[in-house]
C-alpha positions as CSV (number, residue, x, y, z in Angstrom):
1,M,-93.9,76.0,-179.4
2,R,-93.9,73.1,-176.9
3,T,-93.2,69.6,-178.0
4,G,-95.7,66.9,-177.1
5,F,-93.4,65.7,-174.3
6,E,-93.3,69.2,-172.8
7,S,-97.0,69.6,-173.0
8,I,-97.7,66.3,-171.3
9,C,-95.4,67.4,-168.4
10,V,-97.2,70.8,-168.1
11,V,-100.6,69.2,-168.0
12,W,-99.6,66.4,-165.6
13,F,-98.2,68.9,-163.1
14,M,-101.0,71.4,-163.3
15,T,-102.7,69.2,-160.7
16,V,-100.1,70.2,-158.1
17,S,-99.5,73.8,-159.1
18,V,-102.3,75.2,-156.8
19,W,-99.9,75.2,-153.8
20,A,-97.6,78.1,-153.2
21,G,-94.5,78.7,-151.2
22,S,-90.8,77.9,-151.5
23,S,-90.6,74.8,-149.2
24,P,-91.1,71.2,-150.4
25,I,-94.6,69.7,-150.4
26,L,-93.4,66.2,-151.3
27,T,-91.2,63.8,-149.4
28,A,-88.1,62.1,-151.0
29,S,-90.1,58.8,-151.4
30,Q,-92.9,60.6,-153.1
31,V,-90.5,62.2,-155.5
32,E,-88.9,58.9,-156.2
33,A,-92.3,57.5,-157.0
34,L,-93.2,60.3,-159.5
35,T,-94.1,59.1,-163.0
36,L,-93.0,61.4,-165.8
37,P,-93.1,60.6,-169.6
38,D,-89.8,59.1,-170.8
39,V,-88.1,59.8,-167.5
40,R,-86.9,57.3,-164.9
41,I,-86.1,58.6,-161.4
42,E,-83.4,56.4,-159.9
43,T,-82.9,57.9,-156.5
44,A,-84.2,60.7,-154.4
45,V,-82.3,61.2,-151.1
46,H,-82.8,64.0,-148.6
47,H,-79.7,65.4,-146.8
48,D,-80.2,67.5,-143.7
49,G,-77.1,69.6,-144.1
50,S,-75.4,68.4,-140.9
51,E,-72.8,66.6,-142.9
52,S,-71.3,67.7,-146.2
53,S,-72.8,65.8,-149.2
54,G,-70.7,66.3,-152.3
55,G,-69.6,69.6,-150.9
56,I,-73.2,70.7,-150.2
57,K,-73.9,71.9,-146.6
58,V,-77.5,72.9,-146.8
59,S,-80.6,70.8,-146.4
60,H,-81.7,69.5,-149.8
61,L,-83.1,66.7,-151.9
62,D,-80.6,65.1,-154.2
63,M,-82.3,63.2,-157.0
64,K,-80.8,61.4,-159.9
65,G,-82.6,60.2,-163.0
66,V,-82.4,59.3,-166.7
67,I,-84.3,60.9,-169.6
68,G,-84.9,59.1,-172.8
69,G,-83.0,56.1,-171.7
70,S,-79.5,57.8,-171.8
71,I,-79.5,61.4,-170.6
72,R,-78.5,61.2,-167.0
73,F,-79.0,64.1,-164.6
74,E,-78.7,65.2,-161.0
75,L,-81.2,67.7,-159.6
76,L,-80.5,69.4,-156.3
77,L,-83.6,70.9,-154.5
78,P,-82.9,73.0,-151.4
79,D,-85.4,73.0,-148.5
80,D,-85.1,76.8,-148.3
81,W,-85.7,77.6,-152.0
82,N,-85.3,81.1,-153.3
83,G,-87.7,80.4,-156.2
84,R,-84.9,80.4,-158.8
85,F,-83.4,77.7,-161.0
86,A,-79.7,77.6,-162.1
87,M,-78.5,74.9,-164.6
88,G,-74.7,74.5,-165.0
89,G,-72.8,73.4,-168.1
90,G,-70.1,70.8,-168.6
91,G,-66.6,70.7,-170.1
92,G,-64.8,68.9,-172.9
93,L,-67.0,66.1,-174.4
94,V,-68.7,65.8,-171.0
95,G,-69.4,62.1,-170.4
96,S,-70.3,62.4,-166.7
97,I,-72.9,64.5,-164.8
98,Q,-71.4,67.9,-164.6
99,N,-72.9,71.1,-163.2
100,A,-71.0,74.4,-163.2
101,A,-73.8,76.0,-161.1
102,R,-73.8,73.3,-158.4
103,D,-72.6,75.7,-155.7
104,S,-75.6,77.9,-156.3
105,I,-77.6,75.7,-154.0
106,H,-75.9,77.5,-151.1
107,K,-77.6,80.6,-152.3
108,G,-81.0,78.9,-152.4
109,F,-81.1,78.0,-156.1
110,A,-82.5,74.7,-157.4
111,T,-79.8,73.4,-159.7
112,V,-79.1,70.6,-162.2
113,G,-76.4,69.1,-164.3
114,T,-76.3,66.4,-167.0
115,D,-73.9,64.0,-168.7
116,T,-75.6,65.0,-172.1
117,G,-76.5,61.4,-172.9
118,H,-73.3,59.4,-172.6
119,Q,-70.7,58.1,-170.2
120,A,-67.1,58.5,-171.2
121,E,-63.8,60.2,-170.5
122,G,-63.9,63.9,-171.4
123,T,-61.8,63.7,-174.6
124,D,-63.2,60.4,-175.9
125,G,-65.7,60.8,-178.7
126,S,-66.1,57.1,-179.5
127,W,-69.6,57.0,-178.0
128,A,-70.8,59.0,-181.1
129,L,-69.6,56.4,-183.6
130,D,-72.6,55.7,-185.9
131,N,-74.9,57.1,-183.2
132,L,-76.7,60.1,-184.4
133,E,-79.1,60.2,-181.4
134,A,-76.1,60.4,-179.1
135,L,-74.6,63.2,-181.1
136,V,-77.8,65.2,-181.2
137,N,-78.3,64.8,-177.4
138,F,-74.7,66.1,-176.9
139,G,-75.2,68.9,-179.4
140,H,-78.3,70.5,-177.9
141,V,-81.2,68.1,-176.9
142,A,-79.9,66.9,-173.6
143,V,-79.6,70.3,-172.0
144,H,-83.0,71.4,-173.2
145,R,-84.8,68.2,-172.0
146,T,-83.0,68.3,-168.7
147,A,-84.1,71.8,-168.1
148,E,-87.7,71.0,-169.0
149,V,-87.8,67.9,-166.8
150,S,-86.2,69.7,-163.9
151,K,-88.8,72.5,-164.0
152,A,-91.6,69.8,-164.1
153,I,-90.1,68.1,-161.0
154,M,-89.8,71.5,-159.3
155,R,-93.5,72.1,-159.9
156,A,-94.3,68.9,-158.2
157,Y,-91.8,69.2,-155.3
158,Y,-92.5,72.9,-154.4
159,G,-95.9,73.3,-155.8
160,K,-94.8,75.9,-158.3
161,G,-92.1,76.3,-161.0
162,P,-89.2,78.7,-160.8
163,S,-89.8,82.4,-161.1
164,K,-86.6,82.9,-163.0
165,S,-84.2,80.4,-164.7
166,Y,-80.5,80.8,-165.4
167,F,-77.8,78.9,-167.2
168,I,-74.1,79.3,-166.6
169,G,-71.2,77.4,-168.2
170,C,-67.7,77.7,-169.5
171,S,-65.9,76.0,-172.4
172,R,-68.3,73.3,-173.6
173,G,-70.7,74.8,-171.1
174,G,-70.3,78.2,-172.7
175,G,-71.2,76.6,-176.0
176,Q,-74.2,74.9,-174.4
177,A,-75.2,78.4,-173.1
178,M,-75.0,79.9,-176.5
179,M,-77.0,77.0,-178.0
180,E,-79.8,77.6,-175.4
181,A,-79.9,81.3,-176.3
182,Q,-80.1,80.6,-180.0
183,R,-82.2,77.4,-180.2
184,Y,-84.3,77.2,-177.0
185,A,-85.0,80.8,-176.2
186,Q,-87.8,80.0,-173.7
187,D,-85.6,77.8,-171.4
188,F,-83.7,80.5,-169.5
189,D,-84.1,84.1,-168.5
190,G,-80.4,84.8,-168.1
191,I,-77.5,83.0,-169.6
192,V,-73.7,83.3,-169.0
193,A,-71.4,81.8,-171.7
194,G,-67.7,81.8,-170.7
195,A,-64.9,80.9,-173.1
196,P,-67.4,79.2,-175.3
197,A,-66.8,76.2,-177.5
198,F,-69.5,77.2,-179.9
199,D,-68.2,76.4,-183.4
200,W,-67.2,72.8,-183.3
201,S,-66.4,72.3,-186.9
202,G,-64.2,75.3,-186.9
203,I,-62.5,74.5,-183.6
204,A,-61.8,70.9,-184.8
205,A,-60.3,72.3,-188.0
206,L,-58.0,74.6,-186.1
207,F,-56.9,71.8,-183.8
208,V,-56.2,69.4,-186.6
209,H,-54.2,72.1,-188.5
210,I,-52.1,72.6,-185.4
211,A,-51.6,68.8,-185.0
212,Q,-50.4,68.7,-188.6
213,T,-47.9,71.3,-187.8
214,M,-46.7,70.0,-184.5
215,Y,-46.9,66.3,-185.4
216,P,-46.7,65.9,-189.1
217,D,-46.0,62.2,-188.8
218,P,-48.8,60.3,-187.1
219,N,-46.4,57.5,-186.2
220,T,-44.3,59.9,-184.1
221,L,-46.4,61.4,-181.4
222,T,-43.9,61.5,-178.5
223,K,-41.9,64.5,-179.5
224,T,-42.6,67.9,-181.1
225,C,-40.3,70.7,-182.3
226,L,-41.3,72.9,-179.4
227,T,-40.4,72.3,-175.7
228,L,-41.8,73.9,-172.6
229,G,-38.5,75.8,-172.3
230,D,-39.0,77.2,-175.9
231,L,-42.5,78.4,-175.0
232,D,-41.2,80.1,-171.8
233,L,-38.6,81.8,-173.9
234,L,-41.2,82.9,-176.4
235,Y,-43.5,84.3,-173.7
236,A,-40.6,86.2,-172.0
237,E,-39.9,88.0,-175.3
238,I,-43.5,88.8,-175.9
239,M,-43.6,90.5,-172.5
240,T,-40.5,92.4,-173.3
241,Q,-41.9,93.7,-176.6
242,A,-45.6,94.1,-175.8
243,D,-46.3,94.4,-172.0
244,E,-45.9,98.2,-171.8
245,Q,-47.8,98.9,-175.0
246,D,-51.1,99.1,-173.1
247,G,-49.7,101.8,-170.8
248,L,-48.8,99.6,-167.8
249,K,-46.0,97.2,-167.2
250,D,-47.6,94.6,-165.1
251,G,-47.2,91.2,-166.8
252,I,-50.6,91.5,-168.4
253,I,-51.5,92.4,-171.9
254,D,-54.9,94.1,-171.8
255,D,-55.8,93.3,-175.4
256,P,-53.3,91.1,-177.3
257,T,-54.9,92.2,-180.6
258,A,-54.1,95.8,-179.9
259,V,-50.3,95.4,-179.6
260,T,-47.5,94.6,-182.0
261,F,-45.2,91.7,-181.6
262,D,-42.4,90.6,-184.0
263,L,-41.8,86.9,-183.9
264,S,-38.6,87.3,-185.8
265,G,-37.2,89.1,-182.8
266,V,-37.3,86.0,-180.6
267,S,-33.8,84.6,-180.5
268,G,-33.1,80.9,-180.0
269,L,-35.8,79.5,-182.2
270,T,-35.2,77.5,-185.3
271,D,-37.1,78.1,-188.6
272,A,-39.2,75.1,-187.9
273,Q,-40.1,76.3,-184.5
274,R,-41.1,79.7,-185.8
275,A,-43.3,78.1,-188.4
276,A,-45.0,76.0,-185.7
277,V,-45.6,79.1,-183.6
278,Q,-46.9,81.1,-186.5
279,A,-49.4,78.4,-187.4
280,V,-50.9,78.7,-183.9
281,Y,-51.2,82.5,-184.3
282,D,-52.5,82.4,-187.9
283,G,-55.4,80.0,-187.5
284,V,-56.6,77.7,-190.3
285,S,-57.8,78.8,-193.7
286,N,-58.7,77.3,-197.1
287,E,-59.3,78.8,-200.5
288,N,-62.6,80.2,-199.3
289,G,-61.0,82.2,-196.5
290,M,-60.6,81.9,-192.8
291,I,-62.1,78.8,-191.2
292,Y,-61.2,79.6,-187.6
293,P,-58.9,82.3,-186.1
294,G,-55.7,81.5,-184.3
295,F,-54.6,82.3,-180.8
296,P,-53.7,85.8,-179.6
297,I,-50.3,86.1,-177.9
298,S,-50.0,85.8,-174.1
299,A,-50.8,82.2,-173.3
300,E,-47.6,80.6,-174.4
301,A,-45.8,80.0,-171.0
302,G,-46.0,77.3,-168.3
303,P,-47.2,73.7,-168.2
304,G,-50.9,74.9,-168.3
305,G,-50.5,77.1,-171.3
306,W,-49.8,76.1,-174.9
307,F,-47.8,73.1,-173.8
308,A,-50.8,71.2,-172.3
309,W,-53.3,72.4,-174.8
310,L,-51.5,72.7,-178.1
311,V,-48.0,71.4,-178.1
312,G,-47.4,68.5,-175.6
313,P,-46.5,65.7,-175.7
314,I,-48.7,64.5,-172.8
315,P,-48.7,60.7,-172.4
316,G,-51.9,59.1,-173.6
317,R,-53.4,62.0,-175.4
318,V,-50.5,63.9,-177.2
319,N,-52.1,67.2,-176.1
320,L,-55.6,68.3,-175.5
321,S,-56.2,70.0,-178.8
322,Y,-55.0,66.9,-180.6
323,A,-57.3,64.7,-178.5
324,F,-60.3,66.9,-179.1
325,G,-59.6,67.6,-182.8
326,T,-59.0,64.0,-183.9
327,N,-61.9,62.7,-181.8
328,I,-64.3,65.2,-183.4
329,F,-63.3,64.3,-186.9
330,K,-63.2,60.6,-186.3
331,Y,-66.5,60.2,-184.5
332,F,-68.6,63.3,-185.1
333,V,-67.7,64.1,-188.8
334,F,-66.5,60.9,-190.6
335,N,-67.6,58.0,-188.3
336,D,-64.2,56.5,-189.0
337,P,-62.0,55.5,-186.0
338,D,-59.0,55.1,-188.4
339,W,-59.3,58.6,-189.9
340,D,-55.8,60.0,-190.5
341,Y,-55.5,63.7,-189.4
342,S,-52.0,64.1,-191.1
343,T,-53.4,63.9,-194.7
344,Y,-56.6,65.9,-194.2
345,D,-57.2,68.5,-196.9
346,F,-59.1,71.5,-195.6
347,A,-60.4,72.3,-199.1
348,H,-63.2,69.9,-198.3
349,W,-63.9,71.2,-194.8
350,Q,-67.2,72.9,-195.5
351,T,-68.8,69.9,-197.1
352,D,-67.3,67.4,-194.7
353,T,-68.5,69.1,-191.6
354,R,-71.9,70.4,-192.7
355,L,-74.0,67.7,-191.0
356,A,-72.1,67.6,-187.8
357,G,-72.0,71.4,-187.6
358,S,-75.8,71.5,-188.0
359,V,-76.1,69.6,-184.7
360,L,-73.1,71.0,-182.8
361,N,-72.6,74.6,-183.8
362,A,-74.1,77.6,-182.0
363,T,-72.9,80.3,-184.4
364,D,-76.2,82.1,-185.3
365,P,-76.0,85.8,-184.4
366,N,-79.8,86.1,-184.5
367,L,-80.9,86.3,-180.8
368,D,-84.3,87.9,-181.6
369,A,-86.4,85.2,-179.9
370,F,-84.3,85.3,-176.8
371,A,-84.3,89.1,-176.6
372,S,-88.1,89.4,-177.3
373,R,-88.9,87.4,-174.2
374,G,-86.6,89.6,-172.1
375,G,-83.6,87.3,-172.0
376,K,-80.1,88.6,-171.1
377,L,-76.9,87.0,-172.4
378,I,-73.4,87.6,-170.9
379,L,-70.4,86.3,-172.9
380,W,-67.0,86.4,-171.4
381,H,-63.6,85.1,-172.5
382,G,-60.0,85.4,-171.2
383,W,-57.6,87.1,-173.6
384,S,-54.9,84.6,-172.5
385,D,-56.9,81.5,-173.1
386,P,-54.7,78.7,-174.5
387,A,-57.6,76.3,-175.1
388,L,-60.0,78.3,-177.3
389,P,-59.0,81.4,-179.2
390,A,-60.6,84.5,-177.6
391,S,-60.7,86.1,-181.1
392,A,-63.5,83.8,-182.2
393,T,-65.8,84.9,-179.4
394,V,-65.1,88.5,-180.2
395,A,-65.9,87.9,-183.9
396,Y,-69.2,86.2,-183.0
397,Y,-70.2,89.1,-180.8
398,E,-69.3,91.6,-183.5
399,E,-71.7,89.7,-185.8
400,V,-74.4,90.1,-183.2
401,L,-73.8,93.9,-183.0
402,T,-73.6,94.2,-186.7
403,R,-76.9,92.5,-187.1
404,D,-78.6,94.4,-184.3
405,A,-77.3,97.9,-183.3
406,K,-79.3,97.6,-180.1
407,A,-77.9,94.2,-179.1
408,M,-76.2,95.6,-176.0
409,D,-79.6,95.9,-174.5
410,Y,-79.7,92.1,-174.1
411,A,-76.2,90.8,-174.9
412,R,-72.8,91.9,-173.6
413,L,-69.3,90.6,-174.0
414,F,-66.6,91.0,-171.3
415,M,-63.0,90.3,-172.3
416,V,-60.7,89.4,-169.3
417,P,-57.1,90.4,-169.6
418,G,-54.5,87.9,-168.4
419,C,-57.2,85.1,-167.9
420,Y,-56.5,81.6,-169.0
421,H,-59.2,79.0,-169.9
422,C,-62.2,79.6,-167.7
423,G,-60.1,81.2,-165.0
424,D,-56.6,81.4,-163.4
425,G,-53.7,83.3,-165.0
426,P,-51.8,86.5,-164.1
427,G,-54.9,88.7,-164.4
428,A,-57.9,89.3,-162.2
429,Y,-60.4,86.7,-163.3
430,Q,-62.8,85.9,-160.5
431,V,-66.3,87.1,-161.0
432,D,-69.7,86.1,-159.5
433,W,-71.2,85.8,-163.0
434,L,-74.5,84.4,-161.7
435,K,-75.1,87.4,-159.5
436,V,-74.3,89.7,-162.4
437,V,-76.8,88.1,-164.7
438,V,-79.5,87.9,-161.9
439,D,-79.1,91.6,-161.2
440,W,-79.5,92.4,-164.9
441,V,-82.6,90.1,-165.4
442,E,-84.4,90.9,-162.2
443,E,-83.3,94.4,-161.2
444,G,-82.6,95.9,-164.7
445,N,-79.0,96.6,-163.7
446,A,-77.2,96.3,-167.0
447,P,-73.5,95.4,-166.3
448,D,-71.5,98.5,-167.2
449,R,-68.5,97.9,-165.0
450,I,-67.7,94.6,-163.3
451,I,-64.9,94.2,-160.7
452,A,-62.9,91.1,-161.2
453,K,-60.6,89.7,-158.5
454,K,-57.5,87.7,-158.4
455,P,-57.7,85.5,-155.3
456,G,-54.6,85.1,-153.1
457,P,-53.8,82.8,-150.1
458,G,-56.9,82.3,-148.1
459,G,-59.1,83.8,-150.8
460,A,-58.3,87.5,-150.1
461,P,-57.9,89.3,-153.4
462,T,-54.4,90.4,-154.4
463,M,-55.7,92.4,-157.4
464,T,-58.9,93.9,-158.6
465,R,-59.5,95.2,-162.1
466,P,-62.6,96.5,-163.9
467,L,-64.1,94.6,-166.8
468,L,-66.0,96.7,-169.2
469,P,-68.5,95.8,-172.0
470,Y,-66.7,95.2,-175.3
471,P,-65.4,97.1,-177.1
472,Q,-64.5,99.3,-174.1
473,R,-61.3,98.6,-172.3
474,A,-59.9,99.8,-169.0
475,K,-56.9,102.2,-168.8
476,Y,-54.7,102.8,-165.8
477,T,-54.9,106.5,-164.7
478,G,-51.2,106.7,-164.2
479,S,-51.2,107.0,-160.5
480,G,-52.2,104.9,-157.5
481,D,-52.0,101.2,-156.8
482,K,-52.0,99.3,-160.2
483,N,-53.7,96.4,-158.4
484,D,-56.7,98.5,-157.4
485,A,-59.6,98.7,-159.8
486,S,-60.5,102.2,-158.6
487,N,-57.4,103.5,-160.5
488,F,-58.6,102.5,-163.9
489,V,-60.9,104.4,-166.2
490,V,-62.7,103.7,-169.5
491,R,-60.7,103.7,-172.7
492,E,-62.6,103.2,-175.9
493,K,-61.1,100.5,-178.2
């Protein structure tokens, strides 16, 4: 059902929908003069492609505007339009116009990004203090309204709307993607959700639990019991114990949940350090059971692994999980900037987070509305993600499969061995996910085997590996180049 705002946009733009074609029918000044309900177009500038404009090297219209007084967006409209629309998600708590699909304009897509209704640094949640409208915009409304306004502008600019619409995002953008599939099933035909932050109340609980373990004294945030050297030592022992258990010694654990690792076998750690590590692995629970799962092994090493995300200290923010967890509870849950994480009792978590979760969480396994209109959803997550536990995405997808035995007709999950948060890592992680979902939506090519690449100097791949729909995994045949995807076959989980 369309809202009144959406209906007005549709009726208003029916007057220009008689034209056809994939080239603009309005000038930049005409676009800038458009009048849309509750929308202010600030600028509309045409670039001829002769000079790079924000990394864009094709002729296009760059327009910026504001929806509802606070939702800022940037819409890029190529002169040579392929008839498709790709919206990209943001990261962290957003706070600036972000668009993970921005580069799709080079393939002919019209593309848009939004700041989700506020301007702030990406871990700062203070904008939500006593501001329910800002929280709701961030939670789900801003992406939806931006998509609707963008399509209306496209109908004016090109004389017709997009033939197919896509959303692609990772981290916060992955959560936005899942929210769109669950709450606004008509917005997009194909959706890609990478390493999704989709259960905000659960994630915040996990992060605060880890903060309580790593930094039990809120007045001492400059030192923790674990150092970068300790984490490197831990990772080395994990590789010694577990690397070959998947059948191939290659510095990559194909599925960390399918191997055994004994933390007691790691020498050089104190009892306090072992307890801190175990807290990260165990996740957070209360008397009602698991609140949010912990992290699988294989993301412990290096400055971009556990240290940056979970341990720290990093000047100004302790570490990223501390920054996100405390900001979510302070400003999204309790509206209390002085809230003390160190004394929080998780026994009250369900009640405390119910309201915020109703706005932020995209945990519903019911995708019937999205599936019934022919939508296709791709989920993916790196097994070595140090920012968001991959196990949570697996658990959500298993709920989807349990609810609907035919869910793989419209929703598939790909787990990426050796991949960190949204990319990088020792594994092969580079995939053109937009192409994969377009092929599924428009050609009916359900993704059964995706070849991921690990880019090397100059962009040439140094490794390729197959990614298979969960619960399948790839297995090395035992011969041939281990860095060549052709030497891997299907192994059922």
